[in-house]
Every structure is written in structure tokens, then in C-alpha cells.
N, CA, C and O atoms as a GROMACS GRO file, in nm:
protein
  264
    1UNK      N    1   2.904   3.058   7.171
    1UNK     CA    2   2.955   3.157   7.197
    1UNK      C    3   2.966   3.214   6.982
    1UNK      O    4   2.933   3.315   6.920
    2UNK      N    5   3.006   3.128   6.957
    2UNK     CA    6   3.036   3.146   6.787
    2UNK      C    7   2.893   3.180   6.714
    2UNK      O    8   2.885   3.250   6.614
    3UNK      N    9   2.798   3.130   6.770
    3UNK     CA   10   2.704   3.250   6.691
    3UNK      C   11   2.643   3.369   6.736
    3UNK      O   12   2.543   3.412   6.677
    4UNK      N   13   2.699   3.436   6.846
    4UNK     CA   14   2.705   3.562   6.897
    4UNK      C   15   2.804   3.658   6.785
    4UNK      O   16   2.781   3.768   6.734
    5UNK      N   17   2.891   3.589   6.775
    5UNK     CA   18   3.016   3.658   6.713
    5UNK      C   19   2.946   3.696   6.561
    5UNK      O   20   2.938   3.805   6.506
    6UNK      N   21   2.900   3.560   6.515
    6UNK     CA   22   2.838   3.592   6.360
    6UNK      C   23   2.738   3.688   6.374
    6UNK      O   24   2.736   3.776   6.288
    7UNK      N   25   2.654   3.690   6.460
    7UNK     CA   26   2.518   3.806   6.470
    7UNK      C   27   2.575   3.920   6.492
    7UNK      O   28   2.504   4.014   6.454
    8UNK      N   29   2.668   3.948   6.536
    8UNK     CA   30   2.702   4.063   6.572
    8UNK      C   31   2.774   4.110   6.445
    8UNK      O   32   2.741   4.215   6.390
    9UNK      N   33   2.883   4.022   6.393
    9UNK     CA   34   2.887   4.072   6.257
    9UNK      C   35   2.786   4.095   6.093
    9UNK      O   36   2.783   4.185   6.009
   10UNK      N   37   2.724   3.980   6.107
   10UNK     CA   38   2.624   4.051   6.008
   10UNK      C   39   2.508   4.167   6.048
   10UNK      O   40   2.427   4.218   5.971
   11UNK      N   41   2.521   4.190   6.172
   11UNK     CA   42   2.411   4.357   6.195
   11UNK      C   43   2.548   4.478   6.153
   11UNK      O   44   2.529   4.579   6.086
   12UNK      N   45   2.663   4.441   6.204
   12UNK     CA   46   2.738   4.575   6.161
   12UNK      C   47   2.763   4.581   6.001
   12UNK      O   48   2.764   4.690   5.946
   13UNK      N   49   2.783   4.455   5.923
   13UNK     CA   50   2.768   4.475   5.777
   13UNK      C   51   2.590   4.546   5.666
   13UNK      O   52   2.565   4.614   5.566
   14UNK      N   53   2.519   4.470   5.770
   14UNK     CA   54   2.368   4.487   5.724
   14UNK      C   55   2.337   4.682   5.711
   14UNK      O   56   2.262   4.735   5.629
   15UNK      N   57   2.416   4.749   5.811
   15UNK     CA   58   2.349   4.838   5.829
   15UNK      C   59   2.518   4.969   5.746
   15UNK      O   60   2.610   5.005   5.820
   16UNK      N   61   2.512   4.994   5.645
   16UNK     CA   62   2.613   5.050   5.625
   16UNK      C   63   2.628   5.209   5.663
   16UNK      O   64   2.518   5.264   5.669
   17UNK      N   65   2.719   5.279   5.685
   17UNK     CA   66   2.765   5.415   5.774
   17UNK      C   67   2.705   5.498   5.658
   17UNK      O   68   2.698   5.476   5.537
   18UNK      N   69   2.661   5.608   5.738
   18UNK     CA   70   2.567   5.752   5.623
   18UNK      C   71   2.738   5.794   5.608
   18UNK      O   72   2.830   5.797   5.689
   19UNK      N   73   2.727   5.827   5.445
   19UNK     CA   74   2.885   5.927   5.430
   19UNK      C   75   2.847   6.045   5.463
   19UNK      O   76   2.736   6.097   5.449
   20UNK      N   77   2.998   6.112   5.532
   20UNK     CA   78   3.011   6.244   5.626
   20UNK      C   79   3.086   6.318   5.481
   20UNK      O   80   3.141   6.263   5.385
   21UNK      N   81   3.060   6.478   5.512
   21UNK     CA   82   3.084   6.536   5.450
   21UNK      C   83   3.174   6.662   5.509
   21UNK      O   84   3.142   6.707   5.619
   22UNK      N   85   3.258   6.705   5.454
   22UNK     CA   86   3.292   6.828   5.521
   22UNK      C   87   3.259   6.976   5.466
   22UNK      O   88   3.236   6.976   5.345
   23UNK      N   89   3.249   7.120   5.538
   23UNK     CA   90   3.167   7.231   5.528
   23UNK      C   91   3.217   7.255   5.366
   23UNK      O   92   3.131   7.286   5.283
   24UNK      N   93   3.363   7.240   5.325
   24UNK     CA   94   3.353   7.294   5.166
   24UNK      C   95   3.312   7.194   5.098
   24UNK      O   96   3.263   7.232   4.991
   25UNK      N   97   3.311   7.072   5.115
   25UNK     CA   98   3.198   7.009   5.006
   25UNK      C   99   3.089   6.993   5.017
   25UNK      O  100   3.031   6.972   4.911
   26UNK      N  101   3.026   6.993   5.113
   26UNK     CA  102   2.860   7.053   5.114
   26UNK      C  103   2.834   7.168   5.035
   26UNK      O  104   2.746   7.161   4.949
   27UNK      N  105   2.907   7.289   5.054
   27UNK     CA  106   2.922   7.432   5.029
   27UNK      C  107   2.911   7.418   4.897
   27UNK      O  108   2.836   7.497   4.840
   28UNK      N  109   2.987   7.307   4.812
   28UNK     CA  110   2.995   7.301   4.668
   28UNK      C  111   2.926   7.202   4.596
   28UNK      O  112   2.947   7.161   4.482
   29UNK      N  113   2.835   7.168   4.684
   29UNK     CA  114   2.736   7.027   4.616
   29UNK      C  115   2.625   7.103   4.537
   29UNK      O  116   2.579   7.216   4.551
   30UNK      N  117   2.608   7.044   4.487
   30UNK     CA  118   2.465   7.046   4.386
   30UNK      C  119   2.329   7.083   4.478
   30UNK      O  120   2.241   7.169   4.478
   31UNK      N  121   2.362   6.974   4.552
   31UNK     CA  122   2.205   6.927   4.658
   31UNK      C  123   2.190   7.102   4.756
   31UNK      O  124   2.075   7.146   4.763
   32UNK      N  125   2.275   7.166   4.806
   32UNK     CA  126   2.284   7.235   4.849
   32UNK      C  127   2.326   7.386   4.787
   32UNK      O  128   2.369   7.485   4.847
   33UNK      N  129   2.294   7.364   4.629
   33UNK     CA  130   2.357   7.528   4.601
   33UNK      C  131   2.259   7.606   4.612
   33UNK      O  132   2.273   7.698   4.531
   34UNK      N  133   2.164   7.618   4.673
   34UNK     CA  134   2.070   7.735   4.700
   34UNK      C  135   2.097   7.774   4.812
   34UNK      O  136   2.037   7.876   4.844
   35UNK      N  137   2.203   7.709   4.926
   35UNK     CA  138   2.174   7.743   5.059
   35UNK      C  139   2.326   7.764   5.084
   35UNK      O  140   2.379   7.737   5.192
   36UNK      N  141   2.387   7.810   4.986
   36UNK     CA  142   2.574   7.819   5.010
   36UNK      C  143   2.588   7.952   5.133
   36UNK      O  144   2.659   7.932   5.232
   37UNK      N  145   2.525   8.064   5.119
   37UNK     CA  146   2.539   8.141   5.236
   37UNK      C  147   2.477   8.088   5.353
   37UNK      O  148   2.549   8.110   5.450
   38UNK      N  149   2.375   8.027   5.383
   38UNK     CA  150   2.330   7.971   5.507
   38UNK      C  151   2.420   7.847   5.571
   38UNK      O  152   2.411   7.824   5.692
   39UNK      N  153   2.511   7.766   5.480
   39UNK     CA  154   2.624   7.655   5.507
   39UNK      C  155   2.732   7.722   5.587
   39UNK      O  156   2.771   7.694   5.701
   40UNK      N  157   2.783   7.842   5.483
   40UNK     CA  158   2.890   7.915   5.548
   40UNK      C  159   2.856   7.984   5.680
   40UNK      O  160   2.961   8.020   5.734
   41UNK      N  161   2.762   8.012   5.741
   41UNK     CA  162   2.686   8.069   5.827
   41UNK      C  163   2.703   7.994   5.960
   41UNK      O  164   2.763   8.031   6.061
   42UNK      N  165   2.628   7.864   5.933
   42UNK     CA  166   2.590   7.784   6.047
   42UNK      C  167   2.655   7.636   6.030
   42UNK      O  168   2.589   7.543   6.076
   43UNK      N  169   2.818   7.599   5.950
   43UNK     CA  170   2.868   7.475   5.976
   43UNK      C  171   3.021   7.500   6.007
   43UNK      O  172   3.091   7.576   5.941
   44UNK      N  173   3.056   7.443   6.089
   44UNK     CA  174   3.166   7.471   6.155
   44UNK      C  175   3.272   7.389   6.079
   44UNK      O  176   3.248   7.268   6.077
   45UNK      N  177   3.417   7.444   5.996
   45UNK     CA  178   3.479   7.387   5.890
   45UNK      C  179   3.550   7.261   5.983
   45UNK      O  180   3.576   7.163   5.913
   46UNK      N  181   3.571   7.252   6.070
   46UNK     CA  182   3.674   7.121   6.161
   46UNK      C  183   3.543   6.984   6.178
   46UNK      O  184   3.572   6.865   6.186
   47UNK      N  185   3.416   7.035   6.182
   47UNK     CA  186   3.348   6.896   6.168
   47UNK      C  187   3.273   6.854   6.023
   47UNK      O  188   3.238   6.906   5.917
   48UNK      N  189   3.273   6.739   6.082
   48UNK     CA  190   3.162   6.648   5.919
   48UNK      C  191   3.018   6.583   5.976
   48UNK      O  192   2.982   6.534   6.083
   49UNK      N  193   2.950   6.613   5.838
   49UNK     CA  194   2.821   6.617   5.846
   49UNK      C  195   2.769   6.554   5.771
   49UNK      O  196   2.830   6.550   5.664
   50UNK      N  197   2.603   6.452   5.779
   50UNK     CA  198   2.607   6.356   5.682
   50UNK      C  199   2.458   6.480   5.603
   50UNK      O  200   2.434   6.600   5.612
   51UNK      N  201   2.419   6.407   5.559
   51UNK     CA  202   2.316   6.488   5.460
   51UNK      C  203   2.179   6.533   5.570
   51UNK      O  204   2.124   6.643   5.571
   52UNK      N  205   2.149   6.430   5.646
   52UNK     CA  206   2.041   6.472   5.716
   52UNK      C  207   2.076   6.539   5.830
   52UNK      O  208   1.991   6.608   5.885
   53UNK      N  209   2.185   6.530   5.874
   53UNK     CA  210   2.231   6.647   6.030
   53UNK      C  211   2.266   6.783   5.931
   53UNK      O  212   2.268   6.890   5.992
   54UNK      N  213   2.293   6.787   5.796
   54UNK     CA  214   2.281   6.926   5.738
   54UNK      C  215   2.129   7.017   5.700
   54UNK      O  216   2.093   7.134   5.703
   55UNK      N  217   2.058   6.856   5.655
   55UNK     CA  218   1.887   6.956   5.656
   55UNK      C  219   1.874   6.958   5.716
   55UNK      O  220   1.842   7.077   5.717
   56UNK      N  221   1.856   6.911   5.871
   56UNK     CA  222   1.802   6.956   5.980
   56UNK      C  223   1.845   7.088   6.037
   56UNK      O  224   1.766   7.172   6.079
   57UNK      N  225   1.987   7.104   6.034
   57UNK     CA  226   2.068   7.235   6.057
   57UNK      C  227   2.001   7.383   5.981
   57UNK      O  228   1.985   7.501   6.014
   58UNK      N  229   1.980   7.308   5.877
   58UNK     CA  230   1.950   7.419   5.776
   58UNK      C  231   1.802   7.453   5.782
   58UNK      O  232   1.776   7.562   5.732
   59UNK      N  233   1.681   7.374   5.838
   59UNK     CA  234   1.538   7.388   5.826
   59UNK      C  235   1.552   7.485   5.993
   59UNK      O  236   1.537   7.605   6.017
   60UNK      N  237   1.582   7.383   6.071
   60UNK     CA  238   1.630   7.457   6.219
   60UNK      C  239   1.656   7.635   6.190
   60UNK      O  240   1.578   7.719   6.234
   61UNK      N  241   1.760   7.663   6.122
   61UNK     CA  242   1.830   7.778   6.113
   61UNK      C  243   1.700   7.927   5.987
   61UNK      O  244   1.698   8.050   5.977
   62UNK      N  245   1.639   7.837   5.940
   62UNK     CA  246   1.514   7.866   5.843
   62UNK      C  247   1.367   7.916   5.944
   62UNK      O  248   1.295   8.013   5.922
   63UNK      N  249   1.354   7.833   6.036
   63UNK     CA  250   1.255   7.865   6.105
   63UNK      C  251   1.266   7.942   6.245
   63UNK      O  252   1.166   7.974   6.308
   64UNK      N  253   1.383   7.966   6.283
   64UNK     CA  254   1.434   8.027   6.412
   64UNK      C  255   1.368   8.226   6.414
   64UNK      O  256   1.357   8.298   6.314
   65UNK      N  257   1.349   8.250   6.502
   65UNK     CA  258   1.278   8.394   6.493
   65UNK      C  259   1.379   8.472   6.505
   65UNK      O  260   1.481   8.464   6.573
   66UNK      N  261   1.323   8.584   6.396
   66UNK     CA  262   1.482   8.648   6.426
   66UNK      C  263   1.406   8.775   6.512
   66UNK      O  264   1.474   8.863   6.564
   0.00000   0.00000   0.00000
């Protein structure tokens, strides 16, 4: 039993969580400075997003049919 607890503990520590950001933080970030208008339109102010999630949402927004 003790070995299972140690193994589970190591797994949790070896995979750090990706940082999450608010809509406001992302709009003011340098990484998305050229896409501020898109971020304002597609992100929800009450949610938090990872950088990967935002990149995917922006990509889907740009590829959509008009």
C-alpha cells in the first residue's frame, strides 16, 4: 500500500499544472497583442484559460466561415 501512495505522489509532482489566465490578463499580454479584438469577442470574462486553449480558440475563430 505504501508504494502506491508514493507512486501517486510522484506522478502528481512530475506534471506541473499549466498556468491559467483571465480574459483581462490575456487581452493585455504581449503574446496576444495583435489579437486583442478577437480575444475581446471570444473569451468569457468569468472563465480562465490556458495559453493553449486561447491559441486553439483564436485559430478556430480565424478559420470559421463568414
